[in-house]
N, C-alpha and C positions, 0 to 999 in steps of 0.2 A: 461265496458271499459277494464276490466282485460283480456278479451279474444282477444282484438284487439290492440296489441302493436303498429302496424303501425298507427292506428287511434289516439292513445295517442300521438305518436311522431308528427303526423301531427298537432294536436291541439296545442301542446306545441310549435312547430316550428313556427306556425302562431303567437302565442303570442310573441315569441322571435323577430320576424321581426317587429311586431307592436311596441314593446318597443323601439327598435333601431330607428325606424322612428320617434317615438314620442319624444325621447330625442334629436335627431338630429334637428328636427323641432323647438324644444324649445331652441336650442343653448346650451344644457347642455350635450354635449358628454362626459364630464369628469365623468359623472355618470357611463359610461361604464367601467371605470377602476375598480370601486368597484363591479359592477355587474359581471365582469369577474372573480374577486377573489372569489366572493360569489358562483358562479357556480362551480368553482374547489373544494371549500370546500363541496359543496352539493354532489359531486361525492363520497366523503368519506362517507357521511351520507347514500347514496343509498346502498353502499356496506355493511354498518353496518345494514341497514334495512333488507337486505337479511339474515344476520346472526341472528339478533334478532327476526325479525318478522316471519321468516319462519323456521329457524333451532332452534329457542328458546334458543340461547346462547348469553350471555352478555359479551362484550369485553370492557375493559377500557384502551386499549392500542393502539387504532387506530391512536392517535396522534403520537405515536412513529413510526408507519409504514409510516405515511405521511412524517415525518421528515427523515426517513431512505431513502425514494426515493428522497426527495429533497436534502439532504446533500450529498448523493453519487453522484448525478448528478452535484451538485455544485463543489464538491471536484475534481472530475475527469476532469471537463471542465475548471478548473482554475489552477490546480496543474501543474506547469511547469516542464517538463522532458526533456528540450532542451539539458541538459548535456549528455543525453543518445542517442542523435539523430544519432550518428555514429554507434550504435549497429545494427547488422543485423536484429534482431527482430523488432527494431523500424522502420527500412526501410520497412520491410514486412507489418507491421501493418499500416504504412502510405499509402502504395499502396492499401491496402484493405479498406481504408477509416475509419479505427478505430482511427487513430491519424491525427491531422491537425496542420499546422503551421500558426501562425498569429502574428501580431505585438502588443506589449504592448502599450496601448493608452497613457501611462504616460511618458515613456522614449524611446519608439521606439524599444526596444530590441525584439529579436525573442522569441516567446513562442511556445512550442510544448505540446499540450494537447489532451485529448481524445475528440472525436467529441460528440455532444449532443445525437445523435442517439445511439452510442455505450454506452455512459454513461447511457442512459435510459434503454437499454437492461440489463446492469449490475445491475442497481437498481432493476429491476423487478426480475431478477434471485436471487439476494441476499435476497430480501423480501420473495420470495417463499420458500427459504431454511430456513430462520429464522422463518417464520410463521409455517412451518411444524415442526420444532424442538420444538417450544413452544406449538403448538396445539396438537401434537401427544400424549404426556402423559396426558395433561390436559383434553382433550375431552373424554378420556376413563374413567374418574372419574365422580361420581355423584355430583350434587349440582353446586355451583358457583365457581368451581376450575379454570375455564377458566378466569373468571373476576379477581380472585386473582392473577393468573399467569401473565395476561396482565398488571395489575396494577403495579406489581413488575417490569415488563419489561419496562414500560414507565418511571418509576422512575430511573431505571438504565441508560437508554438511555439519559434521560434529564441530569443526572449528568455527564455522559461521554462527552456529547456535551458541557456542561458548563465548564468543566475542561480540555479540550484538545486544546492546542494552535494551533495545525495544522488545527483544524476545526473552528478557530476564537474565541474559548471560548465564552464569553458572547456577543461578537459583531457578531458572526456568520460569514458567508462567503458572500462576496460582489463581484461585478464585474463579475457575471456569464454572459457568452455571450448569444446572441440571438440564438434561435434554428430554423434553416431553415428546414421546413417540406417538401419542394419541392412544385412545382406548384405555385411558387410565394408567398407561405404562410410562415410567420415567427412568432414564439412565442417571443414576445418582449413587453416591457412596454412603448415603445416610443409613444408619443401622436399622431403621424401621423398614427400609426397602431392600434389605439383604436378599431375602428369598426371591423377591420379584426380579432383582437384577441378576441373580444367579440363573434364573430361567430365561431371562432375556439373552444373556451371553450364550447359554447352551442352545437356544433357538437359532441365534445367528450362526453359531458353529455348525449345527446340524444342517441348516440351510446351505451353508457353504459346502459341507460334505456331500449332500445329495447332488448339488449342482456340479461339483467337480467329478463325482463318481459317474454321473450320467455323461459328462464330457469325455472322460477317459474310456468309457464303453462305447462311444460313438465313433463315427468315421474319423473324426479329428483325433480322437485318442489313439486309434489304431495307427494313424499316420505319425503321431508323436512317438509311439513305441518303435515304429520303423526307423525314425530318425535316431532314436536312442541306440538301437542295435547296429545301425550302419548308415551314416548320413549320405555317403556316396551312393550306396545301393538305393536308398530312398529317392535320391535325385534321379537316378536312372529310371525309376518307376513312375516318374512324373509328379512327384510330391514337391510342392514349393516349400522347401525346408526353411529358407530364410524367413518367409512370412509366418509360418507356423511357430517357429522358435520365438519370433518377436511377439506374436500374440500370446504365447504361454508366459513369456517374461512380463508383459504388460498386465496380464490377468493376475499373476501372482503379486505384482507390485501394488495393484489396486486393492487386492485383498488385505495386504499388509497395512496400507494406509487406512482402510476402513476399520481394521482392528485398532489401530492407533487412535483414531477419532473416538470410537466407542470407549476405549479404556481411559482416554483423557477426560471425558465427561464423567466417567465413573470415579476416577481418582480426584477429580476437580483440579487437575493440574498435570504438568508434564515437565521433565527436566532433560538436559542435553545428554545424559547417560543413555537414554533410549536410542541415540544415534551412534553410539560407540561401536568401534570395529569388533570389540569383544562380544557385544550383544549379537551382531550379525553372524559371527563365527558360531555362537551358541545355537542359533537357529539352524545352521547347517548341521551341527552335531546332533540336534534333536531329530532332524529328518533321518539321519543315519540310524539313530536309536529306534525310531518307529518303523523303519523299513523304507528303503528308497522309493519304492512304487507301492506303498501301502498307506492309503489315505486314512482309513480308520485307525491304523497303528500310529500314524503321525499325530492324530487328534488325542488318542487315549494316553500314549506313552509320554507325549509332550506335556499334556495337562498334569499327569501324575508327577513327573520329575520337576516341573516348574513349581507345582504346589509345594512339594517337599522343600525346595530351595526357598520359596517365599516364607514358609513357616519357620525357616531357620533350623531345620532338623539336623543339618550337617554342620552348623555353626561356622567357625572360621575355616573349616576344611571343605566348604561347599564345592569349590572348584575341583579339589583333589578327588572327592568322592564322586562328583559328577563325571569326571574323566574316567575313573575306575569303572563306574556303571556302564559308561559308553563303551569302553574296551571289552567288557564282559559280554554285553549285548551283541556288539558287532562281531565278536569272535565266535560266539556260540550260536547266534541266530542272525545271520546277515540280512534276512528278509524281515526282521522285526520279531519280537517275542510273541505277538498275537498269532502269527501263522502256525507255529508248532503247537500252540495251545488249541487253536481251532482244529488242527489235524488230530490231536489227541482226543478232543471231544467227539469228533466224527467217528474215530475208531471205537471209542467206548460205546457210542450209540449203536453202531453196527454190531458190536459184540453182544450188547444187551438184547438187541433185536434178534440176533441169531440164537441166543439162548432161549428166548421166548418162543421162537418158531420151533426149536428142537423139542421143548417141553410139550408143545401142542402136538407135534408129530408123534412123540412117544405115547401121549394120551390117546 
């Protein structure tokens, strides 16, 4: 399956449609809300799978990158700059589609804010710069310096978000507007748009899966695997290990920020808990649960476990049950549960094919 990203996407897309049809037929479309959130979180896990499973680097700061994308999108699309609307630059940006005027739902006053698309672009750019600044010195060192640097980064971001009134402090930012993607598609948490947003989230995740799978099957992916197996040996073969590790780190960080931006518009808000160290550790655990170098496994297993947690199936024992499931998966299937399932399906298909050929031979 690793050589056929289109086939992977087709199989998963079929499952996506069947799930939606099943919950709709059962009259439980409210499940789609948590499924949509789980898929956005799984995008972070897929990006981290690229960094850990292929480049062999551990990051404990992807919760901060998720929050960076979400908070910047939330701040820019809710911060009112109507007092500056008479400025020439504001008029120019409004004509370019960077700024938009809208009405305050509470008092009817005029709001002038950044459009969601422009805010998303700004979030991606800022994340790229921040990830480069953090990763450039850390990835040139040996050992787990990247993990230490990103852990420090996530603690700093969490405290900044928690103590900044302009960012809502402990309450976070609410009232984030819906994001019109065009073609009649809107990222919003409204109940009437549950099905649409479920498919939007799945489309974004499948796009990321195809992109990452093609990447790891390319020359760059082979170089990343060489770094994972032995960085010194990869260096002697002429691979620029520092540059490739940095590129993988930045790519995974940008994916996390993109997921944060989408989920913030879907939830119509974001809180500082998204940048907690525990959230980042959970992402790392989900990578291990799905299989270190298994992108489809990261997507499917992460979505399933996150959905169960969001639905509260484990109640107050959520962390304990999650830890137990993780121990079982890692102990019994280190490459992720999907790999042995796939091998079993292949064996059954070959067995059935062999029986069919034997019957025809006897006849």
